[in-house]
N, C-alpha and C positions, 0 to 999 in steps of 0.2 A: 257445652252443651247447650242445644236449642231447646225450647219449648215443646217442640213435638217428639223429641228424642225420648226413646224409650228402651230397655234391656228385656232380650228375649234368650233366655237360656244362658246367659252370659256374655254375649254377641250384643254389641248397640247398634239400635236402628236410627237413622235420621227423624224417622216418623214410624207410625205403627200400620201403614198402608202396604200391604203384601197382595197381589194378585195371586189369584188360588189355581192350584194345580188343574190342569184342563181347560183353562181359560186364556192361556197367556203362551201358549206353545213354548218354545225354550228361548224366549226373550228378545231374540234378534228381529223378528217379525214386528213388534211393536218399536224396535228402535229407529226404523224406518219412519215412524209419526212424529216421535218425539224422544227426548233424551230420557231414558228410562232409569240412571242412578239417581233420578229425582226419588224413586220407590224406596221404600225401606229396605225391602227384596224381595223377589219373587219364587214361588214355588212352582219350579217346571213341571211339564208334562209327565204324567205316572208312568216309570219306566218297570219294564220286567226283564228277566233274564234273556228272553228270546225276543225276538221280532212278532209284534202282533199287528195284524190286520184289522182287526178291531171286527164288532157285527154288520151284519150285512145290514142295506139301507133299505129304507127309511131307518134312520135312527133320533131325528130330531121331531119332535111335536112340539107345535104353541101351545100353551093353558093361559086362563087368564091370569095376570099378573107373575106369569112365568114360563119354564119350560120344561119339557121333558128331555132326556138323552140317555141315548143308549149306544153311544159309540164303543164302548168294549175295551179299552185302552188301548187304542191302537197307538203304536210306538216302536220304535228301531229296534229295540234291545240295548241291554246296558252298553254293551262293547261300542257300538256304535256311537250311543249315547256320550262315551269317554272320548273316542277317538275323531269325531266329527263336530259333534253339536256342542259341547263344551269350549274346544277351542274359536269356533265361531262367535260364542257369546262372549269371549273374553275381549273381543276386538270392541264390544260396545256396551260392556257391564263392566265394572270394576270392585263390586261388593261381593261378599257372600252370598251365594244362592242358597236356597233351598231345595234339597233332592226328593223330589217326589218316588217311593218306591212301594211297587205291586208285586204280590205272587201268587202263586199258586199251590203251594207246598212252604212249611217251615224250611227246608233247605234253601229254596230260591229267596227268600227273604234274606237269607242269611248271605248267600252269596253274593245278591246285588248290593246289599249294604254294606258288605265288605269291601267293594270294589268302587264302590262309589264314596266309601270314607277315607280314601286313599287321595282324593282328588283334591288338590289346594283350593278350587274354586270352590266347592261344596263347604256350606257353613253349618247345616244343620240336615239331619235325615227326617223328613217325615212320611212314616210309614202308616202305608194305605189300608187299614182292615175294615174296610167299610165301602167298598165299591159295588152297588146294587147291580151293573151290571154284565157282569161276567159269571160263568157257572165255573163252581169248583175254586177254592179259593176267595179272595176278595172278601166279601162280608161275612163270610161264615167264620172266620176268623174273630171279628167283632162284634158277634151276637152272643159270645158265651165269654164270662169272666176268665177262666181257667185258659180259653183259647188264646183270648187276648193278652195275657199276662206269659204264657207259652211265647209268642212271635217275640212280645216286648225283651223277656230274658235271654231269648237265643241272638237278636241282633245285637244288645248291648254289651254280649259275649265278643263280638269282633269289631266292635267301633269305639272310637275314640271321641267322637263328636257328638252331638248333643241329639238325642234320638226325641222326636215328639210323632206319638200317636196318634193318627186320624181316627176318629170314633164315628160310630155309625149311629143315626136318630131312628134308625126301623128295630128299636130294641123298647122293652118296656121298664128296664132299671138302668138308665145310663149312668149314672152315678156307681153301680156296683164295677161294672168295666170300668172306668177311670179309675177306680182306686185299686183295682187288680193292676193295672197298668203302672201304677206309679209304685205300688209296691214291690213290683218286678223290677225296677229300676227306670222307668222312661224319665226323660229330662224335661215333658213337656205334654199337653194334651191339644189336639186340634179339634175342632168340632162346629158345626155339624156336616157331615155329607149330603148327598142328595138324600131325599124321603121317595119311597117307591109309589111309581102312580102308572097310569095308564089311560089312553084315549081311544076313542073307537072313531072309524070314518063312518058314517050314516049311510053312506051310498053303498059299501061294499060290506057292511055289517064285519067287519074284521077289524082287530088291531090297527090303529095307525104304525106303531112301531113292529119291525121286523122280529124284535126282542121280546114283542108283547109289553111288556112292562121296561120302565126306564126311571131315569132318577129325576126329580123334580127340584128344580131350585128356581131362583127369583124372589123379589120383593114378598111374595106371599108365603116363603117361608119365614121371612124374619123373626116374627114373634115367636114361632115353635124353636129356632135357633136361640134365640135371646134365654128363652126360659130353661134350655139345656144349660146353656153356657154359665148362668145364675147358679143354678145346682150343681155343675159339676167344681167351678171357680169354689163354693164354699164348704165343698167336700175335700177338696187336695191342696196341696202345700208347694206344688208345682205350677207353672204357668200355665195358662190356658190362652190359645190362639181361639178366636170366635170367627166364625164364617158360617153364611146364609142368609141370601138377603140382602146383603149390603149395599146400598147405590147413593148415599149422600154423605156429606161432613156429620151432620146430624146423627144416623145410623152408625157411624164410628164411635162418637160419644157415648150413645146408648150402650151398645157392645161394650165398652171400655167399663162404664158404669155397672153393666152387669158381672164384671170381673175380668173381662180381657185382658191380656199383657198389649195384644196386638191384634190386629182383624185380616182377613184376607177377602179379597173382593173377587166374586166368582162370575156369575152371569152376567154381571151390567157390562164387564168389557165386552161380550157376544154382542151387546147391542148398543153401545158407545165404544168404543176402542180408547177412547180419552179419558174413561170414566174413573181410573185411578188417579192419572193428573190432576183433574177438576176437583176431586174429593182432597186430594192433600194441599191444593190452594186456596181450598176454601176452609181447612180446619182452624187455620188461625181466627177467621171472622167469627167461625161459629162459637168457636171459645171464648173471643172476647166477648159477644153477646151473652154469654151465659156466666161470665165473670172466672175463667179457670185461665190460672198462670201456666202451669203445666201440664203437658197432658198425662205424663205419667202418676201424676198426683192423681187421677180419676180411676184408675183401675181398682173397681170393687168400691167404688164412689156411694155406693145406695147401701153399704151395711150398716 
């Protein structure tokens, strides 16, 4: 066992660094740049039952210390992911991968999770009930404890692999939703997804994004994500994956002090494709500087 090793829902990771869904494609794109087997794992692009083109362009807007996206879950659909994306990934990644699942109805979540659960390459199912960029489904399931629990319970009934529920920060009480998911059988929680925001084009006097609003990510959201991870980690007895604005080894350590068992790196991958590689390489030195022997001992270290 190495000093960076962590456990996530019973599966050992060589390190806690996980590229977040929507920022790492299906992995093989980044494998052209470096050996992605150095990662703990990664969460692949949000997958729905049917193919989705996503929202009209423009669907990206810059913000100070971050960005807005309204991509809208563009993906080829679960059957093509299984038939084409996973075999291609297998050629360059030999670890269990995290499958990110999105849906527009309870039945869709169940169907997609059931199909992905049967794939040997899939280690975890990260169920996204928090996407703010689609209409009908997505975030609507993640803003109410009862609906969040309903999705969790339905997915757990058809899966044998660990289910991690991805929660929205666009709520007034994140703890009640996390507890509802835990009570319904979730094996883990990941948070936060993006925060809703918008920008205007001063010349046209219209919103920059065709979707009007989008999800904000990047360094600016890190303190908010940290606060929510801290609150949830103290309220549940299942692992928490922390994400939101992480861009350095120090951010990773801080997020784990807040209670995260592992972390996901999102927007940083879009500005620096080597971000996760750099973070992993810098973690030992950051730990040495702070006298941390094993990173797993850090989880919840601020208690």
